[in-house]
C-alpha positions as a Python dict, from the first residue, in 0.01 Angstrom:
ca = {
    (1, 'M'): (0, 0, 0),
    (2, 'R'): (21, -282, 218),
    (3, 'A'): (148, -631, 133),
    (4, 'T'): (-101, -876, 226),
    (5, 'C'): (48, -1227, 92),
    (6, 'Y'): (210, -1378, 406),
    (7, 'A'): (302, -1700, 214),
    (8, 'M'): (580, -1755, -9),
    (9, 'C'): (316, -1819, -281),
    (10, 'P'): (-4, -1626, -329),
    (11, 'A'): (-318, -1818, -283),
    (12, 'D'): (-450, -1760, -635),
    (13, 'E'): (-115, -1877, -802),
    (14, 'I'): (-99, -2196, -623),
    (15, 'K'): (-433, -2277, -708),
    (16, 'E'): (-338, -2240, -1053),
    (17, 'R'): (-14, -2428, -1029),
    (18, 'K'): (-191, -2717, -840),
    (19, 'K'): (-493, -2743, -1154),
    (20, 'Y'): (-239, -2744, -1383),
    (21, 'N'): (55, -2958, -1234),
    (22, 'G'): (294, -2662, -1222),
    (23, 'T'): (495, -2778, -953),
    (24, 'H'): (857, -2825, -953),
    (25, 'A'): (1009, -3131, -759),
    (26, 'F'): (1192, -2826, -545),
    (27, 'E'): (828, -2772, -438),
    (28, 'K'): (707, -3110, -259),
    (29, 'F'): (711, -2910, 51),
    (30, 'E'): (602, -2513, -25),
    (31, 'L'): (535, -2382, -287),
    (32, 'V'): (729, -2058, -422),
    (33, 'K'): (626, -1765, -623),
    (34, 'R'): (746, -1792, -989),
    (35, 'Y'): (852, -1504, -1161),
    (36, 'S'): (584, -1315, -1388),
    (37, 'R'): (686, -1019, -1567),
    (38, 'D'): (296, -938, -1590),
    (39, 'V'): (206, -874, -1192),
    (40, 'V'): (1, -646, -1143),
    (41, 'Q'): (152, -406, -870),
    (42, 'D'): (-171, -241, -744),
    (43, 'R'): (-307, -570, -571),
    (44, 'P'): (-186, -623, -214),
    (45, 'E'): (-246, -973, -220),
    (46, 'L'): (52, -1065, -450),
    (47, 'I'): (263, -854, -300),
    (48, 'R'): (470, -1009, -8),
    (49, 'P'): (618, -813, 308),
    (50, 'T'): (972, -847, 404),
    (51, 'P'): (987, -1078, 662),
    (52, 'I'): (818, -1356, 409),
    (53, 'C'): (1095, -1293, 116),
    (54, 'Y'): (1359, -1311, 426),
    (55, 'L'): (1175, -1646, 502),
    (56, 'T'): (1133, -1726, 92),
    (57, 'V'): (1564, -1600, 75),
    (58, 'S'): (1603, -1851, 384),
    (59, 'F'): (1396, -2161, 232),
    (60, 'L'): (1569, -2117, -108),
    (61, 'R'): (1911, -2085, 60),
    (62, 'D'): (1891, -2375, 342),
    (63, 'C'): (1659, -2644, 123),
    (64, 'V'): (1737, -2623, -272),
    (65, 'M'): (2053, -2448, -318),
    (66, 'D'): (2300, -2755, -255),
    (67, 'T'): (2060, -2993, -348),
    (68, 'D'): (2349, -3125, -670),
    (69, 'R'): (2603, -3103, -474),
    (70, 'T'): (2490, -3277, -132),
    (71, 'A'): (2353, -3626, -59),
    (72, 'D'): (2230, -3526, 257),
    (73, 'T'): (1933, -3308, 156),
    (74, 'V'): (1539, -3322, 205),
    (75, 'F'): (1470, -3385, -178),
    (76, 'K'): (1529, -3749, -274),
    (77, 'G'): (1702, -3784, -626),
    (78, 'K'): (1967, -3634, -825),
    (79, 'Y'): (2015, -3293, -937),
    (80, 'E'): (2199, -3161, -1220),
    (81, 'F'): (2335, -2826, -1112),
    (82, 'G'): (2107, -2675, -1399),
    (83, 'D'): (1785, -2821, -1285),
    (84, 'V'): (1887, -2616, -960),
    (85, 'Y'): (2007, -2329, -1096),
    (86, 'G'): (1724, -2280, -1296),
    (87, 'F'): (1486, -2324, -1040),
    (88, 'V'): (1694, -2062, -778),
    (89, 'S'): (1684, -1814, -1032),
    (90, 'D'): (1370, -1793, -1100),
    (91, 'R'): (1249, -1805, -766),
    (92, 'F'): (1485, -1518, -673),
    (93, 'R'): (1364, -1270, -915),
    (94, 'S'): (1033, -1320, -813),
    (95, 'I'): (1140, -1194, -451),
    (96, 'V'): (1319, -860, -639),
}
């Protein structure tokens, strides 16, 4: 099976999350797929190819990971360690 989702978040999930206001403060610029145990693995439109997974990891590492310790960040406001950890751990879980 060939992965066909060339975004950090599948289109169906983007529509659903925007409809129900399910976006996180760290997703102002780009939505990242949330972890879900009930993902159907035979739907290629839900599976991201390796380069997209690498891009997602880079985004999480470079843009989100240090927002609790760094004042110079693209996300305005003060974030606690728990907020950053919860977001990053959930999104990393969706990659593997």
